[in-house]
C-alpha angles and dihedrals in degrees: 000000000000120000112246109244115244114239113238112259115260112246119241121242092254091049090051091048090047090052094047090046091057091045092053094044090054090050092049092050091050099041106026096132093048091048091050089059097047109033096157091059092049095049090043089056089046092055093046090049093052092047090050091056094049136343090194093059111135117254091240095053091046094050094043088056092053089051090052096052092041090058092050090049090054089045092060100035120107089203096060092115092056107099093204091053091049091053092050091052089051092049094050093045093050091048089053093051121093094219112068090204094051094106094118095077093052093044092051094046091051096041093054093045091054091049090052090051092049094244093135100160093058094041094061099074090049095051100036098080092056106043094102090056101052132033096212090051091050089050091047092053089051090047090053090055093043093051090049089051090056089054088052090054092047091052106104089207092065120092114247113244138158091227117095114254128239094271094049090050090052090050091051092047091049094051092045089052088049094051090050097047099034101197122198125261100249121117109056110121125239104270139169117282094245091054092045089057091056090054091044092053090049090053095051092045090058092044089052093048091047094053086058096043096044108026094166097052113099095189092084091060091048089052094045094047090052091049092047091050092050091052094044088240101154096169092058091047089053093047092049093046092049091054092042090050090057096045100036104025094163098044105121094202089064095040086052093051091048091049091055093043089056089051089052091052089048091240107143094171090056091046090049090054090053092049090052090052092048091053092050093049096043106031093166101046129095099209095078089048090053092053088055089052091048090055091052090052092050092050095035089229108161098193093051090047092051090048094053092039090059091049090048089055093047092052091052106258109176112263092236090057091049090052090049089053090049085053093051093049090049088052093053090044091051092230099157095180093052091046092054092048093049091050090055097046093047090049090052098045103033113041094169089064094065091097086064099035098054097062091032093058091049089051095047092054086069089057090069095043126113096246103091092196094051091043091054093048091046090052091052093049092047094049091048091048091054093042092053092050095047095045091050091054100043097042091056089064096035134101085220097057099137111126121256 
């Protein structure tokens, strides 16, 4: 008998797209000059290739692929500093897209590329429409203004003055607006690491300038800390929190960030110091008390837990929250009998909490299982679930109710 030949595995859509992407990049690298002179032909080939892969491809996947290839085309082109050429690329890329309104991806690709190339003047109109949607783009627009202001200063024809020039004022205005609105970090395209470093340096330069221009504005620290967290830049987080702690010693958002940073560093003494400062600054609020309880849960310290539990009751923490915290401490103490008793009591007294108790009870069962790894993970998930519920309830009635 002959063995039946196995059919080759059908490639997934993503695998096909990755394969096409590499083929097109190779073509661009080898034929950049030719493509530059006949953009409609290249984009026609691009559309046909995508439709060959799948006619049912979603519009967003189709248009994102166009953006990716367009960025690589600009990356290889020798004409990328020619404004007319840039506009031709944008026109052809937009025609290739399925959504007629999908200009943002192209504009952002072009704008960031021009910043990387140091063509700040031409980058501005591409970036400007999107600065309220993304913090990096807002900082890049300010960076363009600022770099142009340095050229103004260096121009021997300009009169020397201590007052900031027009471009620097625009940079300051843009950064102040950014600190007030605090948009998310969401729109920057996927770019090469070396280029990403250029954009990151531009962001930090503008944050540094802004801390000097607007010393009493906390929004720059908030933006910087968020960026540092996203990049895994712990040293920058620490430096920003150190300065923020000196300028805004009673700002709960920065105290909170310092607390969690101490927990990440496994520094319970430092975290306890932050909790003490929180309680002093906000003597009526429950949130600082909760952080003391959380610290006792992480260290499994019964005396500390009882101290903060009493304080929570005195400050009016809802009794169902207190019982949930008792449950959390029983979980970390691996007191199975107490856990089961608390589940029974909470179910009887607080029917509305069943939405939380049903999945929580299932998770907690794993805490007492024989698999140590699963037990550790289950304990973490259980504590995080209780934490999220309690923080949502106590922050609603707190003067420190900004989101972490």
